[in-house]
C-alpha positions as CSV (number, residue, x, y, z in Angstrom):
1,M,-38.8,-26.3,-117.2
2,V,-38.4,-29.5,-119.3
3,Q,-41.4,-31.3,-120.5
4,I,-41.6,-34.8,-122.1
5,G,-44.7,-36.7,-123.2
6,P,-45.8,-40.2,-122.6
7,M,-43.2,-42.7,-123.8
8,S,-41.7,-46.2,-123.2
9,G,-39.3,-46.8,-120.4
10,E,-36.6,-47.3,-123.1
11,G,-37.4,-43.9,-124.5
12,L,-37.1,-42.3,-121.1
13,I,-33.8,-44.0,-120.4
14,G,-32.5,-42.6,-123.7
15,I,-33.5,-39.1,-122.6
16,M,-32.0,-39.5,-119.1
17,N,-28.7,-40.8,-120.7
18,A,-28.7,-37.6,-122.8
19,V,-29.2,-35.5,-119.7
20,Y,-26.0,-36.9,-118.2
21,A,-24.2,-36.5,-121.6
22,D,-23.7,-32.7,-121.3
23,S,-27.4,-31.9,-121.4
24,K,-27.9,-33.3,-125.0
25,H,-31.6,-33.9,-124.1
26,M,-32.2,-30.2,-124.9
27,D,-31.7,-31.0,-128.6
28,M,-34.1,-33.9,-128.7
29,D,-37.4,-33.6,-130.5
30,E,-39.2,-35.5,-127.6
31,V,-38.1,-32.8,-125.1
32,N,-39.8,-29.5,-124.8
33,F,-38.0,-26.6,-123.0
34,L,-40.3,-24.0,-121.4
35,S,-38.2,-21.0,-120.7
36,D,-40.8,-18.4,-119.6
37,I,-42.2,-20.4,-116.7
38,T,-41.4,-19.0,-113.2
39,K,-43.8,-21.0,-111.1
40,V,-45.7,-24.3,-111.6
41,E,-48.3,-25.9,-109.4
42,F,-50.0,-29.2,-110.1
43,V,-51.6,-32.2,-108.5
44,V,-50.5,-35.7,-109.4
45,D,-53.6,-37.8,-109.3
46,E,-52.6,-40.8,-111.4
47,E,-53.8,-44.2,-110.1
48,E,-50.8,-46.2,-111.4
49,E,-47.4,-45.5,-109.6
50,R,-45.5,-45.5,-112.9
51,W,-47.3,-42.3,-114.0
52,R,-46.4,-40.6,-110.7
53,R,-42.7,-40.4,-111.4
54,I,-41.1,-37.0,-111.6
55,C,-37.6,-35.9,-112.4
56,I,-36.2,-33.2,-110.1
57,D,-32.7,-32.1,-111.0
58,G,-31.8,-35.5,-112.4
59,D,-33.3,-37.6,-109.6
60,I,-36.5,-39.6,-110.4
61,I,-38.9,-39.6,-107.5
62,T,-42.3,-41.3,-107.1
63,V,-45.0,-39.2,-105.4
64,Q,-48.1,-40.3,-103.6
65,R,-51.4,-40.1,-105.4
66,G,-52.9,-36.7,-104.8
67,A,-49.5,-35.1,-104.1
68,K,-49.5,-31.3,-104.7
69,M,-46.3,-30.0,-106.3
70,N,-45.2,-26.3,-106.1
71,I,-42.1,-25.5,-108.1
72,R,-40.5,-22.1,-108.5
73,V,-37.6,-20.8,-110.6
74,C,-34.5,-19.5,-108.9
75,D,-32.9,-16.2,-110.0
76,G,-29.8,-17.9,-111.1
77,V,-26.7,-19.9,-110.2
78,T,-23.4,-18.2,-109.6
79,V,-20.1,-20.0,-109.6
80,E,-17.7,-18.6,-107.0
81,D,-14.0,-19.5,-107.2
82,G,-14.9,-22.2,-109.7
83,S,-16.2,-24.6,-107.2
84,V,-19.1,-23.3,-105.0
85,L,-22.6,-22.9,-106.4
86,V,-24.8,-20.2,-104.8
87,I,-28.5,-20.4,-105.7
88,K,-30.5,-17.3,-105.0
89,C,-34.3,-18.0,-105.0
90,R,-37.2,-15.6,-104.9
91,C,-39.5,-15.8,-101.9
């Protein structure tokens, strides 16, 4: 799980550009990588829409106020024949 704190839109764009530049965001001081997390649940209760934006696998989505998010970690990603990704998730 990747965590970033409050920042300007310009700062967020810099991080997102680093994401698409071979994951260079993982070396940035503004980015915290939490490796021991297997499940996360939280409620987004911010009044302003700009604080309800969430990045999921590179896509920025805006959720409704009061949205409950449940996220779980997959067991891994396997590359088969160099082209097909198979994701096996725990139930």
